[in-house]
ROLUM-18652 format. One record per residue (C-alpha): residue in one letter; x, y, z. Coordinates in nm, 4 decimals. Layout:
# ROLUM-18652
{atom "A"; {X; Y; Z}} ...
//
This chain:
# ROLUM-18652
{atom "X"; {-4.5107; -5.7017; -3.3964}} {atom "X"; {-4.4222; -6.0351; -3.4737}} {atom "X"; {-4.8580; -6.2130; -3.5619}} {atom "X"; {-4.9210; -6.5581; -3.4225}} {atom "X"; {-5.1479; -6.7573; -3.7208}} {atom "X"; {-5.0048; -7.0714; -3.5399}} {atom "X"; {-5.1792; -7.1886; -3.2131}} {atom "X"; {-4.9718; -7.3553; -2.9464}} {atom "X"; {-5.0229; -7.6398; -2.7494}} {atom "X"; {-5.1223; -7.4071; -2.4487}} {atom "X"; {-5.3556; -7.1818; -2.6519}} {atom "X"; {-5.5404; -7.5299; -2.8130}} {atom "X"; {-5.5497; -7.6706; -2.4460}} {atom "X"; {-5.7000; -7.3096; -2.3469}} {atom "X"; {-5.9996; -7.3633; -2.5297}} {atom "X"; {-6.0065; -7.7435; -2.4679}} {atom "X"; {-6.1272; -7.6871; -2.1881}} {atom "X"; {-6.3144; -7.3938; -2.1660}} {atom "X"; {-6.5276; -7.5981; -2.4373}} {atom "X"; {-6.5398; -7.8089; -2.1307}} {atom "X"; {-6.6616; -7.5649; -1.8570}} {atom "X"; {-6.8493; -7.4893; -2.1247}} {atom "X"; {-7.0390; -7.8538; -2.1922}} {atom "X"; {-7.0923; -7.8893; -1.8318}} {atom "X"; {-7.2485; -7.5636; -1.8396}} {atom "X"; {-7.5187; -7.6907; -2.0558}} {atom "X"; {-7.5621; -8.0667; -1.8416}} {atom "X"; {-7.5990; -7.8397; -1.5403}} {atom "X"; {-7.8960; -7.6935; -1.6913}} {atom "X"; {-7.9792; -8.0011; -1.8645}} {atom "X"; {-8.0454; -8.1499; -1.4471}} {atom "X"; {-8.2603; -7.8437; -1.3450}} {atom "X"; {-8.5462; -8.1298; -1.4628}} {atom "X"; {-8.3757; -8.3291; -1.1147}} {atom "X"; {-8.5707; -8.3184; -0.8419}} {atom "X"; {-8.4194; -8.3712; -0.4634}} {atom "X"; {-8.2453; -8.2161; -0.2281}} {atom "X"; {-7.9728; -8.3843; -0.3201}} {atom "X"; {-7.9845; -8.3117; -0.6889}} {atom "X"; {-8.0052; -7.9442; -0.6019}} {atom "X"; {-7.6602; -7.9459; -0.4016}} {atom "X"; {-7.4904; -8.1232; -0.6734}} {atom "X"; {-7.6549; -7.8510; -0.8668}} {atom "X"; {-7.4822; -7.6407; -0.6101}} {atom "X"; {-7.1673; -7.8075; -0.6114}} {atom "X"; {-7.0411; -7.8452; -0.9726}} {atom "X"; {-7.1993; -7.4589; -1.0524}} {atom "X"; {-6.9079; -7.4043; -0.8124}} {atom "X"; {-6.6688; -7.5736; -0.9456}} {atom "X"; {-6.7379; -7.4212; -1.2876}} {atom "X"; {-6.6843; -7.0752; -1.1000}} {atom "X"; {-6.3815; -7.1397; -0.9541}} {atom "X"; {-6.2557; -7.3286; -1.2758}} {atom "X"; {-6.3469; -7.0422; -1.4775}} {atom "X"; {-6.1544; -6.7551; -1.2566}} {atom "X"; {-5.9087; -6.9733; -1.2672}} {atom "X"; {-5.8617; -7.0437; -1.6365}} {atom "X"; {-5.8887; -6.6400; -1.6887}} {atom "X"; {-5.5843; -6.6761; -1.4366}} {atom "X"; {-5.3705; -6.9206; -1.6426}} {atom "X"; {-5.4425; -6.7464; -1.9284}} {atom "X"; {-5.3766; -6.3699; -1.8459}} {atom "X"; {-5.0343; -6.4862; -1.7756}} {atom "X"; {-5.0149; -6.7412; -2.0304}} {atom "X"; {-5.0995; -6.3564; -2.2288}} {atom "X"; {-4.8355; -6.1923; -2.0377}} {atom "X"; {-4.5840; -6.4177; -2.0765}} {atom "X"; {-4.6112; -6.4492; -2.4229}} {atom "X"; {-4.5938; -6.1009; -2.4769}} {atom "X"; {-4.2747; -6.0326; -2.2547}} {atom "X"; {-4.2057; -6.3356; -2.5108}} {atom "X"; {-4.2126; -6.1578; -2.8175}} {atom "X"; {-4.0970; -5.8715; -2.6615}} {atom "X"; {-3.7866; -5.9827; -2.5192}} {atom "X"; {-3.6625; -6.2058; -2.9044}} {atom "X"; {-3.7555; -5.8614; -3.0883}} {atom "X"; {-3.4894; -5.6355; -2.8280}} {atom "X"; {-3.2472; -5.9163; -2.9280}} {atom "X"; {-3.2730; -5.9702; -3.3052}} {atom "X"; {-3.2712; -5.5655; -3.3330}} {atom "X"; {-2.9485; -5.5897; -3.0763}} {atom "X"; {-2.7525; -5.8750; -3.3036}} {atom "X"; {-2.9241; -5.9054; -3.6011}} {atom "X"; {-2.6444; -6.1843; -3.7224}} {atom "X"; {-2.5640; -6.3665; -3.4225}} {atom "X"; {-2.9752; -6.4157; -3.5082}} {atom "X"; {-2.9292; -6.5119; -3.8437}} {atom "X"; {-2.6458; -6.7289; -3.7318}} {atom "X"; {-2.8602; -6.9122; -3.4484}} {atom "X"; {-3.1623; -6.9344; -3.7210}} {atom "X"; {-2.8967; -7.1243; -4.0182}} {atom "X"; {-2.7683; -7.2943; -3.7500}} {atom "X"; {-3.1024; -7.4539; -3.6330}} {atom "X"; {-3.2186; -7.4888; -4.0265}} {atom "X"; {-2.9136; -7.6521; -4.0915}} {atom "X"; {-2.9816; -7.9183; -3.7951}} {atom "X"; {-3.3503; -7.8628; -4.0023}} {atom "X"; {-3.2571; -8.0187; -4.1986}} {atom "X"; {-3.0481; -8.2884; -4.1403}} {atom "X"; {-3.2699; -8.4370; -3.9433}} {atom "X"; {-3.5240; -8.3984; -4.2382}} {atom "X"; {-3.3184; -8.5680; -4.4361}} {atom "X"; {-3.1869; -8.8249; -4.2167}} {atom "X"; {-3.5747; -8.9418; -4.2857}} 
//
């Protein structure tokens, strides 16, 4: 199985969203000093929104993880079934990248 050492844009986005949710939770805790029914209602609304966001985030993360695993598996199966075609494709892509890199 191929190891992932670099983060994809989706993983970075997920981490940023998790940070946003946790920062919002901290803000919610700090607003506990506010008084009044409106402040309580606002805190409850924010809390409910955060719970929905966390659930959505977890579902999205699970879905992305499954799709990534499926893509890695399909790629490994293809390379094992067609090693010479995979080498040819990799060489062609490398050649094109080399051409583009030398033009700059």
